Phi, psi and omega in degrees: 000152182238142173282170180294327178292319181292317182288330176297316182291318181301322186252009178058042179242158176275157179296327177298319181299314180298318178296324179291323177298325176294318184292329180264009179059036172276317177217114178247143179294148180289327184219171174225152175285172177299339179267002177094004182280144183287142173230135186248133180271175176298324179292328174297319181294320178297319178295318181293327178297320179294316178302314180296322179296316179293324178294322177297332177279001177085014180286144176286159180299320179297320177294321180296325176299317177296316182298320183285334184256350184265178179281176181295326181290327177292318176303312182299315181300315182291322177292322175298320178298320180295320177300317180299316180297319179296317179300318179295321179293321178294319178302316181296314180296322180295322177295323179295319178301313181296322177301317180294319179298320179299316181298316178300317181292326179300316179295321183293317180293318181295323183280342183059032174208159184282111176270339176238132181299143183302323181296333180282339183295326183303310182295322179295313181295319181296315179295331179276000173090017180267108179276164180297323180296320178305313183296315181301317182297318180295311179296323179301310181294320177300316182294320182289322183285318185203085181300323181295313179296326179296317178298313179299318179300313180298318180297323184294342182270357178087010178293141178297151180307320182296321179289322178299318179297319180294318179297314180295320178297320177299315182290338182274354184247167179292137185295318184298319181290311181297323184292342177273352181272170176303318182295322182295332181278348179281128174266078185290125182299329179297321179298314178303312184294317179300316183296313182292324178293325175301315177297320176305316181293317182292335179277359176100357182260058190280146168272187182278076182226165180299152175291137179233154180290158181292143177244134181297134178277144186248155169228153181248125173240160177245123183286183189281004175245013177081012181269123177290138181229127177268127185230162169293148176298328179246117178266119180239348181223120186242135171246129182235111183268004181240112183302319181297326185287335180297329174303316183290317178303315180296317181301323181274008176086014183252012185299327181286352179267354184284119182249348178216137188217190184255165175299331182295339179301324179298342181256014182240081184298327181285333173297318180292329180288315184280339182222077183302333180296343180296336180291341179272347183288143178286137177271101189239350183246137176210170178296336185276317184196173174239132178276083187295324179300312179292326179298317178303319181294333180285346180047056178288144173284334182204150170239126176266136177221159176277171183295337184261002184292130191273343185257028183299312186295323178299321178291316179298322180295337177278008178064036176250127181298131181240128174250115181268136186236160177207131175231118179237346180202185183289326178297316180286335172298318178294318178300319178297319178295316182295315181296317178299319179297319181296324177291315181290323179072186178058227185293342182300326182294317179290326179293319178298318178297320179295317182296313182296322176299318180296312181298316179297320178298316179294316175304315180295317179299317183288308183293332177300333178267311186293333179292339180271353183276127180302148183302321183292344178265000181269129182293148173275119192243141173236129174255122181254121182273331181204143183268327183219103359289163185281113183237136182226168182245127184253212183287164177074023179230165177290337176295313177300323180298309183286332176298311180293320182295324183276006175092026175245176176235121180284114184281345186294112181273049175222171181239135174104173184275152169050050182271132181283131177222177179254158176297330180299322177297317179301316180298318181294320181287331176048061182296145175273345176221133175241127174247124181251128177300143182301323181294342183284344186264127173278328179185173185296335183299329181295319178301315181293327180293326177298319182291330182269346184286128182300327181285309180299328183294350177282344186276138185302318182299323179285319179300316185267011179057045179242053173249127188233151173257130186291141174297160176213126178242241177303323173217170179297128183300328188279352190229092156067013177254179181296333182285006171304332178297329177274327182304313185294330178288319178294312180299319181297321179295318180292317184284324186225068182301334180289336180264337183234090189259348183295142177292133183281339186306308180301326180292322179293317178302313180299316182300315181295320180290316183289322188251337178244358180056043181229128180271114178274139171273166182300319181292334177290320177302315179297324178295323182284314182287323184136214177286178177306322171254133178284347180275113189267322181292131181084353177282121187278353183288000000 
């Protein structure tokens, strides 16, 4: 046992801090002496070590209380929020750094002499976050828009003719090629100074130099494959080659910015309802090809593509920024939402945070119940993506993730999406529940045919009339869209109706109003979820 003085010394805390932790019931001593002095156990020390770790991460005491008393999903949510807060603080500090650099350069340009030694500029620019690529891009755009004004601008800063020639030559060539040359490896101070002076002028603090056209400000994001992508700070035109991702763009408030879309959009009536502007978008992406020529005409600020999209390089060669995405489970879904919000900027970031909090809460609520269900009481589930040919989803997919989360066991002994199997394999696996993707059905007659088919009738799910058609809204709930937050609730209710008795209808209405700003009528909810009963086999309606 430790006295308050000993534990204060052990953790480099003041006695006052420990007394305060006690008063707010963050850390109370396990015992007291007969004289009333506090005594701390080893478990108290372990708890205090966690508190100190959270304090080092900048968490507030109120947040730490939540972290210590909450579930794992609450912990993840609070830590994610802290990362977001830190990122915003870093952005603010970075802008302040750049502001100071502009002021320094302003004095230097006005005085026409070096107030800061050239050797010192490298460290200043690096600390302020100006990469060599940033500088090349600014000079590149200036050179393309007005080469004469670019020349005058460079001359006005006092750069020697030889350096001006090098800078313009650098701006006229491809960055990748030039960056591999000796010149590209030089961090020439004149380039730094020209770039920052250019920013100074654009911010309104101009010295006595020629007027220049506006240059687009850039931001750098890293896509889900670790590829850095330079984008305009303000995204106003989006091309989206992944149908599932358009659901996320709409949820984040960017649906009206989509100017190019996929053929699959024509088959998504709810996408068209919540975002009528999608009907104005050019259909340029298909599984067969991408109309790059027409895409260029659309002038997108960014193109979103999935990890398997085959025309990525063709789009990049057209000098259009491409952000590649991948969703394989719920964690990567959240990463995809965050990345999309970072690209869109503005209110999208807060909306993404709200959505992820909602998803975390629902995951915690559901797994808090399903984790207590014995394995032998969990139904053996098969998810069918297509009936002819027979395609199913196995391990390593978000389908596998929601099946397990909702209290089921995925019987598919394969890995990956859309895996071709035989009916004999289904018979051998003998699932107790079958969930069929809405897209797999040509009509209700197919469901009835399964019940009447002598082979399918051997399977437990068909025998016990536990074959279900998955809901579909803005996108299919079961596959990689934002409505996965509703999917896990629907699946839990299907797998364990005795544990999840609440009507899902009000939740669906709330979700659409909160995240899509669309008021659903009761009949629209039924259209999305399915029939009055989501159980279709044996349903006489």
